[in-house]
C-alpha positions in Angstrom: -42.0 4.7 -20.0 -38.7 3.5 -21.5 -37.7 -0.2 -21.5 -34.6 0.6 -19.3 -36.8 2.4 -16.8 -39.2 -0.6 -16.6 -36.3 -3.0 -16.1 -34.9 -0.7 -13.4 -38.3 -0.6 -11.6 -38.6 -4.4 -11.8 -35.1 -4.8 -10.5 -35.8 -2.6 -7.5 -39.0 -4.5 -6.8 -37.1 -7.8 -7.0 -34.4 -6.6 -4.6 -37.0 -5.6 -2.0 -38.3 -9.2 -1.6 -36.7 -11.3 1.1 -34.4 -14.3 0.1 -36.4 -17.2 -1.3 -39.3 -15.0 -2.5 -40.9 -15.5 -5.9 -38.8 -14.0 -8.6 -40.2 -11.0 -10.4 -38.5 -11.6 -13.7 -36.9 -14.5 -15.5 -33.2 -14.9 -15.9 -32.4 -13.9 -12.4 -29.5 -16.0 -10.9 -30.0 -17.6 -7.5 -27.2 -15.5 -6.1 -29.1 -12.3 -7.0 -31.9 -13.2 -4.7 -29.5 -12.9 -1.7 -29.6 -9.2 -2.0 -32.5 -8.4 0.3 -31.2 -5.1 1.5 -33.5 -2.0 1.6 -33.3 0.2 -1.5 -34.3 3.8 -1.4 -36.8 5.1 -3.9 -37.9 8.5 -5.1 -40.8 8.3 -2.7 -38.7 7.8 0.4 -38.6 10.6 3.0 -35.9 13.2 2.6 -32.7 12.6 4.5 -32.3 14.7 7.6 -29.1 16.8 7.3 -26.3 16.8 9.8 -26.8 20.2 11.3 -23.4 20.2 13.0 -22.0 20.9 9.5 -23.9 24.1 9.2 -21.5 26.9 10.0 -23.2 30.3 10.8 -22.1 33.3 8.7 -20.9 36.4 10.5 -23.1 39.5 9.7 -21.6 42.9 9.8 -23.3 45.2 12.3 -23.4 48.1 9.9 -26.0 50.9 10.2 -29.3 49.8 8.7 -30.3 51.2 5.3 -33.3 52.8 7.1 -30.9 54.8 9.2 -32.6 55.8 12.5 -36.1 55.9 11.0 -37.3 53.3 13.5 -36.1 55.4 16.5 -37.6 58.6 15.0 -41.0 57.0 14.5 -41.1 55.4 18.0 -38.4 55.8 20.6 -35.0 54.5 21.6 -35.0 50.9 22.9 -34.0 50.2 26.5 -31.3 47.5 26.3 -32.0 45.9 29.6 -35.7 45.5 28.9 -35.0 44.4 25.4 -32.7 41.6 26.7 -35.4 40.3 29.0 -37.9 40.3 26.1 -35.6 38.4 23.7 -34.7 35.8 26.4 -38.4 35.3 27.0 -38.9 34.7 23.3 -36.1 32.1 23.3 -37.6 30.1 26.2 -41.1 29.7 24.8 -41.8 26.1 23.9 -44.2 27.2 21.2 -41.5 29.1 19.5 -39.0 26.2 19.7 -41.7 23.9 18.2 -42.4 26.4 15.3 -38.7 26.7 14.6 -38.3 22.9 14.5 -41.1 22.7 11.9 -39.1 25.1 9.8 -35.9 23.0 9.9 -34.2 24.4 13.0 -33.2 21.6 15.5 -32.1 22.5 19.0 -28.5 23.2 17.9 -29.4 25.5 15.0 -32.1 27.2 17.1 -29.6 28.0 19.8 -26.9 29.3 17.4 -29.4 31.4 15.5 -30.8 32.9 18.7 -27.3 33.8 20.0 -26.6 35.6 16.6 -30.0 37.3 16.6 -29.6 38.6 20.2 -26.1 39.9 19.4 -27.4 41.6 16.3 -30.2 43.4 18.2 -28.1 44.4 21.2 -25.0 45.5 19.3 -26.4 47.2 16.2 -26.3 50.9 16.2 -29.6 51.0 14.3 -32.0 48.2 13.5 -34.2 47.9 10.4 -37.3 50.2 10.8 -39.8 47.3 10.9 -37.9 45.3 13.5 -37.4 48.4 15.6 -41.1 49.3 15.6 -42.1 45.7 16.5 -39.7 45.6 19.4 -40.8 49.1 20.6 -44.5 48.0 20.5 -43.7 44.9 22.6 -41.8 46.9 25.2 -44.7 49.3 25.4 -47.2 46.5 25.9 -48.8 47.1 22.4 -47.4 43.9 20.9 -46.8 40.3 21.7 -43.4 38.6 22.1 -44.4 36.1 19.4 -44.3 38.9 16.9 -40.5 38.6 16.9 -40.6 35.2 15.2 -40.7 36.4 11.5 -37.7 38.7 12.0 -35.9 36.0 13.9 -36.4 33.6 10.9 -35.3 36.4 8.5 -32.1 36.7 10.4 -31.6 32.9 10.7 -31.8 32.5 6.9 -29.1 35.2 6.5 -26.7 33.3 8.7 -27.8 29.8 7.5 -28.5 30.3 3.8 -28.8 26.5 3.3 -32.2 26.6 5.1 -33.7 28.6 2.3 -32.6 26.2 -0.5 -32.7 22.8 1.2 -34.9 21.3 -1.4 -32.6 22.4 -4.2 -29.6 21.0 -2.3 -31.3 17.7 -1.8 -32.0 17.4 -5.5 -28.4 18.2 -6.4 -27.1 15.5 -4.0 -29.6 12.8 -5.0 -27.3 9.9 -6.1 -30.0 7.2 -6.3 -30.0 6.7 -10.0 -26.4 7.0 -11.3 -27.2 5.1 -14.4 -28.9 8.2 -15.7 -25.7 10.2 -15.5 -24.4 8.6 -18.7 -26.9 9.2 -21.6 -24.3 8.2 -24.3 -23.9 4.8 -22.7 -27.7 4.4 -22.2 -28.3 5.1 -25.9 -26.6 1.9 -26.9 -27.2 -1.7 -26.0 -23.9 -2.9 -24.6 -22.8 -6.5 -24.2 -21.3 -7.2 -20.7 -18.8 -10.2 -20.4 -17.5 -11.1 -17.0 -14.2 -13.0 -16.9 -14.1 -14.4 -13.4 -11.3 -16.3 -11.7 -8.5 -16.2 -9.1 -5.1 -14.8 -9.6 -3.1 -16.4 -12.4 -6.1 -17.9 -14.1 -5.8 -16.2 -17.5 -9.0 -14.1 -17.2 -7.3 -10.8 -18.1 -5.4 -12.6 -21.0 -8.7 -13.6 -22.7 -10.2 -10.2 -22.3 -7.1 -8.6 -23.8 -7.2 -10.9 -26.8 -10.6 -9.6 -27.6 -9.4 -6.1 -27.0 -6.5 -6.5 -29.5 -8.8 -8.0 -32.1 -11.2 -5.1 -32.0 -11.1 -2.1 -34.3 -11.0 0.2 -31.3 -10.7 -0.4 -27.6 -9.9 1.0 -24.2 -8.1 -0.8 -21.3 -8.9 0.5 -17.8 -6.5 -0.7 -15.1 -6.0 0.1 -11.4 -2.2 0.9 -11.8 0.1 2.8 -14.0 2.2 -0.3 -14.3 -0.7 -2.3 -15.7 -1.6 0.4 -18.2 2.1 0.5 -19.3 2.1 -3.2 -19.7 -1.0 -3.3 -22.0 0.4 -0.2 -23.9 3.6 -2.0 -24.7 1.9 -5.4 -25.4 -0.6 -3.8 -27.8 2.1 -1.9 -29.8 4.3 -5.0 -29.9 1.3 -6.8 -31.5 1.2 -4.1 -34.2 -2.0 -2.7 -32.7 -1.4 1.1 -32.3 -2.2 2.1 -28.7 -1.9 5.3 -26.8 -1.1 5.6 -23.1 -3.1 7.9 -20.7 -2.4 8.1 -17.0 -2.9 11.0 -14.6 0.7 12.1 -15.2 1.4 10.9 -18.7 0.1 11.1 -22.3 1.9 9.1 -24.9 0.7 9.0 -28.5 2.1 6.5 -30.9 1.3 8.8 -33.8 4.1 11.3 -34.4 1.6 14.1 -35.1 -0.3 13.4 -31.9 -3.5 11.9 -33.5 -5.3 9.6 -31.2 -4.9 5.8 -31.9 -7.9 3.5 -32.0 -6.8 1.8 -28.8 -5.8 3.4 -25.5 -4.5 1.9 -22.3 -5.3 4.1 -19.2 -5.6 4.2 -15.5 -9.3 3.8 -14.7 -9.8 7.3 -13.4 -8.7 8.6 -16.8 -11.0 6.7 -19.0 -13.4 8.7 -21.3 -17.1 8.0 -20.9 -18.0 9.9 -24.1 -15.6 8.3 -26.7 -17.1 5.4 -28.5 -15.2 2.1 -28.6 -15.8 -1.4 -29.9 -14.4 -3.1 -26.8 -13.6 -1.9 -23.3 -11.7 -3.9 -20.7 -12.2 -3.1 -17.0 -9.6 -4.9 -14.9 -9.9 -5.8 -11.1 -13.6 -5.1 -11.0 -13.8 -6.1 -7.3 -12.2 -2.7 -6.5 -15.6 -1.2 -7.2 -16.1 -1.5 -3.5 -12.8 0.2 -2.6 -13.6 2.9 0.1 -11.6 5.6 -1.7 -11.4 4.7 -5.4 -14.5 2.6 -6.0 -16.2 5.4 -7.7 -13.9 5.1 -10.7 -14.9 1.5 -11.4 -18.6 2.5 -11.0 -18.2 5.3 -13.5 -16.4 3.1 -16.0 -18.9 0.2 -15.7 -22.0 2.5 -16.1 -20.6 5.1 -18.4 -18.2 3.5 -21.0 -19.6 3.8 -24.5 -18.4 0.4 -25.9 -20.3 -2.2 -27.7 -18.7 -4.9 -25.5 -17.6 -4.4 -21.9 -15.2 -7.1 -20.6 -14.8 -7.0 -16.9 -12.1 -9.1 -15.1 -12.1 -9.9 -11.4 -12.9 -12.2 -8.5 -16.0 -14.5 -8.7 -17.2 -12.7 -5.5 -18.3 -9.8 -7.8 -20.4 -11.8 -10.3 -23.8 -11.5 -8.6 -23.3 -7.9 -7.8 -22.3 -6.9 -11.3 -25.2 -8.9 -12.7 -27.6 -7.0 -10.4 -26.0 -3.7 -11.2 -26.5 -4.3 -14.9 -30.2 -5.0 -14.3 -30.6 -1.3 -13.6 -29.3 -0.6 -17.1 -31.2 -3.3 -18.8 -28.1 -5.2 -19.9 -27.4 -8.9 -19.4 -24.1 -10.3 -18.1 -22.3 -13.3 -19.8 -20.0 -15.0 -17.3 -16.8 -16.9 -18.2 -15.3 -18.8 -15.3 -11.5 -19.7 -15.2 -9.5 -21.9 -12.9 -6.0 -21.2 -11.7 -3.4 -22.3 -14.3 -0.8 -23.4 -11.7 -1.7 -24.8 -8.3 -0.3 -23.5 -5.0 -0.2 -25.3 -1.7 -0.1 -24.2 1.9 2.9 -25.7 3.7 2.6 -27.4 7.1 5.6 -25.7 8.5 6.7 -22.1 9.0 10.1 -20.7 7.9 10.9 -19.6 11.4 14.4 -18.3 10.6 16.0 -16.5 7.7 18.5 -19.3 7.5 15.8 -21.4 5.9 15.3 -19.2 2.9 15.5 -20.7 -0.6 15.9 -19.3 -4.1 12.5 -18.0 -5.3 11.3 -16.9 -1.9 9.3 -13.7 -1.4 8.8 -12.4 2.1 5.7 -10.2 2.3 5.6 -7.4 4.9 3.1 -4.6 5.5 5.6 -2.1 6.8 8.5 -0.4 5.0 10.6 -0.5 8.1 10.2 -4.3 8.2 11.5 -4.4 4.6 14.6 -2.4 5.6 15.2 -4.7 8.6 14.7 -8.0 6.8 16.8 -7.0 3.7 19.7 -6.2 5.9 19.4 -9.4 7.9 19.2 -11.4 4.6 22.2 -9.8 3.1 24.1 -10.3 6.3 23.7 -14.0 5.6 25.5 -13.6 2.2 22.3 -13.6 0.2 21.2 -10.8 -2.3 17.6 -9.6 -2.2 15.4 -7.3 -4.2 12.9 -5.0 -2.5 9.5 -3.7 -3.7 7.2 -1.4 -1.9 4.4 1.0 -2.8 6.2 4.3 -2.7 8.9 3.3 -5.1 8.7 4.8 -8.6 7.3 2.5 -11.2 10.6 2.3 -13.0 12.4 1.2 -9.8 9.7 -1.5 -9.1 10.2 -2.9 -12.7 14.0 -2.8 -12.2 13.8 -4.8 -9.0 11.3 -7.2 -10.5 13.6 -7.8 -13.5 16.6 -8.3 -11.1 14.7 -10.9 -9.1 13.3 -12.7 -12.3 16.7 -12.8 -14.1 18.1 -16.4 -13.8 21.6 -15.1 -14.4 21.3 -12.5 -11.5 22.6 -13.7 -8.1 19.5 -12.1 -6.5 17.2 -14.9 -5.6 15.2 -13.5 -2.7 12.4 -10.8 -2.8 11.2 -8.7 0.2 8.1 -6.8 -0.7 4.8 -5.3 0.5 1.4 -6.2 -0.9 2.4 -3.9 -3.8 3.3 -7.2 -5.6 -0.4 -8.2 -5.6 -1.1 -6.3 -8.9 0.9 -5.1 -11.9 4.1 -7.1 -11.7 5.0 -10.5 -13.2 7.3 -12.3 -10.8 8.9 -15.7 -10.7 8.1 -16.7 -7.1 8.2 -20.2 -5.8 7.2 -19.5 -2.2 5.3 -16.7 -0.6 6.2 -16.1 3.1 3.9 -13.9 5.1 6.1 -12.0 7.6 2.9 -10.8 9.3 -0.9 -11.1 8.9 -1.7 -7.7 10.3 -2.1 -4.7 8.0 -3.1 -1.1 8.6 -6.4 -0.4 7.0 -8.8 2.6 6.7 -12.3 1.9 7.8 -15.5 3.4 6.4 -15.1 6.4 8.7 -11.7 7.1 7.4 -10.0 5.9 10.6 -6.7 4.0 10.4 -6.8 0.7 12.3 -4.7 -2.5 12.4 -6.4 -5.7 11.5 -5.8 -9.1 10.0 -5.7 -9.2 6.2 -8.9 -10.3 4.5 -9.4 -13.5 2.5 -9.4 -11.5 -0.7 -6.1 -9.8 0.1 -4.5 -13.1 1.3 -5.5 -14.9 -2.0 -4.3 -12.0 -4.1 -0.9 -12.1 -2.5 -0.6 -15.9 -2.2 -1.6 -16.3 -5.8 1.7 -14.7 -6.9 3.4 -18.0 -6.0 4.0 -20.4 -9.0 2.9 -18.1 -11.8 2.1 -19.5 -15.2 5.0 -19.2 -17.7 7.5 -18.8 -14.9 10.1 -21.4 -14.0 8.1 -22.5 -11.0 5.2 -24.7 -12.1 3.8 -24.9 -8.6 3.6 -22.4 -5.8 3.9 -22.6 -2.0 2.6 -20.4 0.8 3.6 -20.2 4.4 4.4 -17.8 7.2 7.6 -16.7 8.8 6.4 -17.4 12.4 4.9 -20.7 13.6 1.9 -19.1 15.4 0.8 -17.3 12.2 0.5 -20.5 10.1 -2.9 -21.8 11.5 -4.3 -18.2 11.2 -3.2 -18.0 7.6 -4.8 -21.4 6.8 -8.0 -20.3 8.4 -8.1 -17.0 6.4 -7.4 -18.8 3.1 -10.1 -21.5 3.9 -12.8 -18.9 4.0 -14.8 -17.8 1.0 -14.4 -14.2 -0.2 -17.1 -11.9 1.1 -19.5 -11.1 -1.8 -19.4 -7.5 -3.1 -22.6 -5.7 -2.2 -22.0 -2.0 -2.9 -20.3 0.2 -5.4 -18.6 3.6 -4.7 -19.8 7.0 -5.9 -18.2 10.4 -5.6 -19.6 14.0 -6.0 -18.5 15.6 -9.3 -17.1 19.0 -9.9 -20.4 20.1 -11.5 -22.4 19.0 -8.4 -20.1 20.9 -6.0 -20.3 24.0 -8.2 -24.1 23.9 -8.0 -23.9 23.6 -4.2 -21.5 26.6 -4.2 -24.0 28.6 -6.2 -26.5 28.2 -3.4 -23.9 28.5 -0.6 -21.3 31.0 -2.0 -19.7 31.7 1.4 -19.1 28.0 2.4 -15.6 26.5 2.3 -15.0 23.7 -0.2 -14.5 21.2 2.7 -17.8 22.3 4.2 -19.6 22.1 0.9 -18.5 18.5 0.4 -19.5 17.6 4.0 -23.0 19.0 3.5 -23.2 17.3 0.2 -22.4 13.9 1.7 -24.7 14.6 4.7 -27.7 15.3 2.3 -26.8 12.7 -0.3 -29.2 9.8 -0.8 -28.0 6.5 -2.4 -29.9 3.3 -2.9 -28.8 0.0 -1.5 -26.4 -0.7 -4.4 -24.1 2.2 -3.7 -22.1 4.1 -1.1 -20.4 7.5 -1.1 -16.6 7.0 -1.2 -14.4 8.3 1.6 -13.6 12.0 1.1 -11.1 12.5 3.9 -8.1 13.0 1.6 -10.1 15.5 -0.5 -11.0 17.4 2.6 -7.5 17.3 3.9 -6.2 19.1 0.8 -9.2 21.4 0.7 -8.5 22.6 4.3 -4.8 22.9 3.5 -5.3 25.4 0.6 -8.5 27.1 1.9 -6.7 30.4 2.6 -5.3 30.5 -0.9 -7.5 32.6 -3.4 -8.5 30.1 -6.1 -11.7 29.8 -8.1 -13.9 26.9 -7.2 -13.1 24.7 -10.2 -9.4 25.1 -9.8 -9.6 24.4 -6.1 -11.6 21.3 -6.8 -9.0 20.0 -9.3 -6.2 20.7 -6.9 -8.0 18.7 -4.2 -8.4 15.6 -6.4 -4.6 15.4 -6.9 -3.4 11.9 -5.9 -0.8 12.8 -3.2 0.5 11.0 -0.2 -0.6 13.1 2.7 1.8 11.3 5.1 4.7 12.9 3.3 5.4 16.3 4.8 7.6 17.4 1.9 4.9 16.5 -0.7 2.2 18.4 1.3 4.5 21.4 1.5 5.1 21.3 -2.2 1.4 21.0 -2.9 0.8 24.1 -0.8 3.5 26.0 -2.7 2.2 24.9 -6.1 -1.3 26.2 -5.2 0.1 29.5 -3.9 2.2 30.1 -7.0 -0.8 29.1 -9.2 -3.0 31.6 -7.4 -0.6 34.4 -8.2 -1.0 33.6 -11.9 2.7 32.9 -12.0 3.8 29.8 -14.2 5.6 27.1 -12.3 8.7 26.7 -14.5 11.4 24.1 -14.4 13.8 26.5 -12.7 11.2 27.3 -10.0 10.7 23.6 -9.3 14.5 22.9 -9.3 14.9 25.6 -6.6 12.1 24.2 -4.6 13.4 20.6 -4.6 17.1 21.5 -4.5 17.8 19.9 -7.9 20.2 18.3 -8.7 20.0 15.8 -5.9 22.9 13.8 -4.5 22.7 10.0 -4.4 21.3 8.7 -1.1 23.7 8.1 1.7 21.2 6.5 4.1 17.6 5.4 4.3 16.4 8.9 5.2 18.0 10.3 2.0 16.3 7.5 0.0 12.9 8.3 1.5 13.4 12.0 0.7 14.2 11.1 -3.0 11.0 9.1 -3.2 9.1 12.2 -1.9 10.7 14.4 -4.5 9.7 11.8 -7.2 6.1 12.2 -5.9 6.4 16.0 -6.2 7.5 15.7 -9.8 4.5 13.3 -10.3 2.3 16.0 -8.9 3.7 18.6 -11.3 3.0 16.3 -14.2 -0.5 15.5 -13.0 -1.3 19.2 -12.7 0.3 20.0 -16.0 -2.4 18.1 -17.9 -5.1 20.1 -16.1 -3.4 23.5 -16.3 -1.1 23.4 -19.3 -0.3 27.1 -19.3 0.6 27.3 -15.7 2.8 24.1 -15.7 4.6 24.6 -19.0 7.9 22.6 -18.6 6.5 19.1 -18.7 9.3 17.7 -20.9 12.1 19.0 -18.6 10.4 17.8 -15.5 9.9 14.3 -17.0 13.6 14.2 -17.9 14.5 15.1 -14.4 12.1 12.5 -13.1 13.8 9.8 -15.2 17.2 10.8 -13.8 15.8 10.7 -10.3 14.3 7.3 -11.0 17.8 6.0 -11.9 19.2 7.5 -8.7 16.5 5.8 -6.6 17.1 2.5 -8.4 20.8 2.7 -7.6 20.0 3.5 -4.0 17.6 0.5 -3.8 20.2 -1.8 -5.3 22.5 -0.7 -2.5 19.9 -0.7 0.1 21.9 -2.8 2.5 24.8 -0.2 2.4 22.2 2.5 3.1 20.9 0.6 6.1 24.4 0.1 7.4 25.0 3.9 7.0 21.7 4.5 8.8 22.8 2.2 11.6 26.1 4.0 11.8 24.1 7.3 12.1 22.2 5.8 15.0 25.4 4.6 16.6 27.0 8.1 16.3 23.9 9.7 17.8 23.9 7.3 20.7 27.6 7.6 21.3 27.4 11.4 21.1 24.5 11.5 23.6 26.1 8.7 25.8 22.7 7.1 25.7 23.4 3.4 25.1 22.0 2.4 28.5 19.2 4.9 28.2 17.9 3.5 24.9 18.2 -0.1 26.0 16.8 0.6 29.4 19.3 -1.8 31.0 20.9 -0.4 34.1 21.6 -2.7 37.1 20.9 -1.5 40.5 18.6 1.4 39.6 15.3 1.6 41.4 12.3 1.7 39.1 11.0 4.7 41.0 14.4 6.5 41.2 15.4 9.7 39.3 17.8 7.7 37.2 15.0 5.6 35.8 12.9 8.7 35.2 15.7 10.3 33.3 16.3 7.1 31.3 12.6 7.0 30.4 12.6 10.6 29.2 15.7 9.9 27.0 14.1 6.8 25.5 10.9 8.6 24.6 12.6 11.5 23.0 15.5 9.9 21.1 14.0 6.5 20.2 10.7 8.0 19.0 12.6 10.6 16.9 14.8 8.0 15.3 11.8 5.8 14.5 9.8 8.8 13.2 12.8 9.8 10.9 13.0 6.3 9.5 16.4 5.7 11.1 15.3 3.0 13.5 12.9 0.1 13.5 11.9 -2.2 16.4 13.8 -5.0 14.9 16.9 -2.9 14.5 16.6 -1.7 18.1 16.4 -5.3 19.4 19.4 -6.2 17.2 21.4 -3.3 18.6 20.4 -4.3 22.1 21.7 -7.8 21.6 25.0 -6.5 20.1 25.5 -4.0 22.9 24.9 -6.6 25.5 27.4 -9.0 23.8 29.9 -6.2 23.5 29.5 -5.3 27.1 30.1 -8.9 28.2 33.2 -9.1 26.0 34.5 -5.8 27.5 34.0 -7.1 31.0 35.8 -10.4 30.1 38.8 -8.5 28.5 38.9 -6.1 31.5 39.0 -9.1 33.9 41.8 -10.7 32.0 43.9 -7.6 31.8 43.6 -6.8 35.5 44.6 -10.3 36.7 48.1 -10.6 38.3 50.5 -12.8 36.3 51.8 -14.7 39.3 49.0 -14.5 41.8 47.8 -18.0 41.2 44.3 -17.0 40.0 43.7 -14.1 42.4 42.5 -10.8 40.9 43.1 -7.3 41.9 40.2 -5.6 43.7 
């Protein structure tokens, strides 16, 4: 037995003891004993499959290969008597129990019986052996139980997974992922954990070791971070390449790989040897969607030294995970370089904003609303949110950071939490509620976690910026005590790491289940998969969404799998439509040329005139990103990478210009709303203010219908937010009062001594 295997077994034994039990091996930190969760082992019973995922195959009722031999040897079967016999077979408890022992639960047994009965009653000729058995039973020379072998034969035809369940379980066994990376297991790696809060210098120290090494790889969560290390490395005369999902940049003119590479974590190579590897933001190993990429990098990178950077809450878990590989973890703790304090008062009004303020929202609509209100007060502001192209984000950050630029206010989402260096004095939380996706893939609104709050609050008072100390508060008074409570809590320790089925595993599943859809294959894989207590299977809803979208398109399995791993925003209808057209064109074996893409997106595109135009330009940028992402997987079919990249740069400039003039776009959007309302004569319908109308009358009912149809459409199109609606309501109310006042003045008699006309 190998040393690594022994250490793995000892680690498993240690984790099974309750907290406070005697330690199995020396060198175990006190924190590690807190992991007392159950860990599956090879001897654990097999996981019962979710049979609701088993879709029965349709069998053709063609004539049997035996022809009418059965009928010639015996006699024709009476359908009515045959139906009684089959139903009697179905109702027998002994048969149901026997079927259950062979893997058929009540659901599968019923589905199989319906298919079997239909097959017998509707087939023009049955197999000779089945025909003879049924004939004997009808004549009293056989027993109804004799049908069972033929029933099971039919069942395994419509449910082929029943015949290969053991093989499927072996393929989906994810309990020992450390064995997936033999190259990494062949070397003894040194693991160094740089732990600390935001702005503590932890990544800086890891990068210094990376730059001093003969070869190295940096693995970051964002393209922006990979770009930053790429530029920093080359500026330090350390030749470094850049690899992201959409881009490959080689510093060598002839395209030879440099000794160093900066990449997004999904793109790191687990077969290339390096002296030093840096894995940034290691706490994302528990991310429900992307955690698998950090697990793969940590377990699989072939580097003599692995430097991981992240929150202290991940230390004990990473230490425990490394026990399974037989590698020790050296921990370097860092403290924040610049302090930040939580203020005792909320901002309450935008009139109280100061230079260096950053208002954090969790909604793009809130960003639009706030930016307009800020600039209405004569202040310039920069905006940053997740769907903006990287170049636009950097441009807005540069504008905000420039001391010579009049822009002193930033309105942003939590996209500022990683990848951007910003000179922020005060972080202002506009809200503490954020949409999240739970473990089941369901979207829900909930308060931000302590980890998220610290990540955002830590952007205030950044080291080397002009603000030596940071401040944190909220926009609204009621939110401030809630924020203080969130920030006072300790960050929940990380307990599990993500895993994801590979293309090879899905291909092996498809070999056994050739007629299943890709979405169904993945569902069955997750249903049967077994993981130990250190791991979980990442959310696959986005993968399945894309798989279902292109299921009708004829693609081979590997190409279909690659398409479904494309990082697209499924909330963008234009992006999803483009994805579908890309797959359809690809399936015809027709290259997706620059001219074809231009016709699809309507290139060249005009500068945005309102917010809706800007959102569409962002979607087109995502489509061009999708093209570039696919071009590195299917180079022959996506040949015009250079032309698409040039178009994307031009589009980035157009989007930057639109964002710089975002207040003008919002004004134009407001005017669009006003024109629509005026055209539809629906001012009162939208505001819902009409005096003298009964709440149960037809006028109110008509008004409610108008409100639902128009307001919801405007919000859905990005033309209206709740804040803008309230502002419009106030303006209309004020205008109405002024109109009434002017009308009263104009109708007053000049010499009537204060009396007015009726």
